C-alpha positions in Angstrom: 86.4 82.8 82.5 88.7 80.1 81.3 89.1 76.9 83.3 92.4 75.1 83.2 93.2 71.5 83.9 95.9 70.8 86.4 99.4 72.2 85.6 101.0 69.3 87.5 99.7 66.3 89.4 99.4 67.7 92.9 96.9 65.2 94.2 95.8 61.9 92.7 92.5 63.5 91.6 94.3 66.3 89.7 96.5 63.9 87.6 94.6 64.6 84.4 95.7 66.2 81.1 95.9 70.0 80.7 92.7 71.3 79.1 90.4 74.4 78.9 86.8 75.2 79.7 85.4 78.6 78.7 82.1 79.8 80.1 80.3 82.9 81.2 81.1 84.6 84.5 80.1 88.1 85.8 82.9 90.6 85.8 81.2 92.1 88.9 81.4 88.7 90.6 85.1 88.5 89.8 85.9 92.0 91.2 83.9 91.2 94.3 85.8 87.9 94.5 89.2 89.6 94.4 88.9 93.1 95.8 86.7 92.2 98.8 88.5 88.9 99.5 85.0 87.3 99.2 85.6 83.9 97.6 81.9 83.0 97.4 81.3 84.4 93.9 84.0 82.0 92.6 82.5 78.9 94.1 79.8 78.2 91.4 82.2 78.7 88.4 84.7 76.5 90.1 82.1 73.8 90.8 80.9 74.0 87.2 84.4 73.6 85.9 85.0 70.7 88.3 81.8 68.9 87.1 83.3 69.1 83.6 86.5 67.6 84.7 88.7 70.7 85.2 90.7 71.5 88.3 91.2 75.2 88.2 89.8 78.4 86.7 92.0 81.0 85.0 90.3 84.3 85.6 90.3 86.6 82.6 89.1 90.2 82.9 87.7 92.5 80.2 87.1 92.3 76.5 90.9 91.8 75.9 90.9 88.8 78.4 93.6 90.0 80.7 95.1 87.2 82.8 94.5 87.8 86.5 94.5 84.8 88.8 94.3 81.0 88.7 91.4 80.0 91.1 92.4 81.8 94.3 96.2 81.8 93.4 98.5 84.4 92.0 99.9 83.4 88.6 103.2 83.8 86.8 104.6 83.0 83.4 108.2 82.8 82.3 108.5 83.4 78.6 110.6 85.0 75.8 108.6 88.2 75.3 108.0 89.7 71.9 111.2 91.8 72.2 113.2 88.5 72.6 113.9 89.0 76.3 113.6 86.4 79.0 110.8 87.6 81.3 108.9 86.5 84.4 105.5 88.2 84.2 102.7 88.4 86.6 99.6 90.7 86.6 100.0 94.0 88.5 98.4 94.7 91.9 95.9 97.1 90.4 93.0 96.3 92.7 91.7 93.4 90.8 93.9 90.7 92.4 95.1 90.0 95.9 98.7 90.3 96.9 100.3 87.1 98.3 103.3 86.2 100.4 104.4 83.6 97.8 103.9 86.2 95.0 106.1 88.7 96.8 108.7 86.1 97.6 109.0 84.9 94.0 109.2 88.5 92.6 111.8 89.5 95.3 114.0 86.5 94.6 113.8 86.8 90.9 114.8 90.5 91.1 117.7 89.7 93.3 119.0 87.1 90.8 119.0 89.8 88.1 119.1 87.0 85.4 115.9 88.0 83.5 113.4 90.8 83.3 110.7 90.7 86.0 107.4 92.5 85.2 104.2 93.2 87.0 102.0 94.3 84.1 98.9 93.3 82.3 99.0 90.5 79.7 96.2 88.9 77.8 95.1 85.4 76.9 95.6 86.1 73.2 99.3 87.1 74.0 99.7 83.9 75.9 98.2 81.8 73.1 100.5 83.5 70.5 103.5 82.8 72.7 102.5 79.2 73.2 102.1 78.8 69.4 105.5 80.3 68.8 107.0 78.1 71.5 108.1 81.1 73.6 106.5 80.0 76.9 109.0 78.3 79.2 106.7 77.7 82.1 103.6 79.0 83.8 102.8 78.7 87.4 100.4 79.6 90.2 101.3 79.8 93.8 100.2 76.2 94.3 100.3 74.7 90.9 103.0 74.8 88.3 103.7 73.5 84.8 107.2 73.1 83.5 
């Protein structure tokens, strides 16, 4: 689990700087959380992160730390990928995350624009960290929070 500070001030209580909290969380709890639409397993990690001053949790899955969701929101990133292409990327609907109306709308509109590559594929936190260090990340967003 990786908890993130707010991407943008959405409420007065979320107007803090962007920061991370990493702590243990059960993969089984995460899968139950997403696949079964049972949000209860995510409540304790979210409370723990909130007590430490963080507003959201970036859910990472597996040993390679695949990016999945932000709290209970679908997530997106617009970056210049390693091939030099502009790309809007979001994790795939592979059974570990829930589909969303906003997710579908963003993907549909982006594909209609045909101005950049649109991908639904796995990507990892190490890939994100490398892209940030190389200044290739243009923005990341969740269905309720965004950072530009």
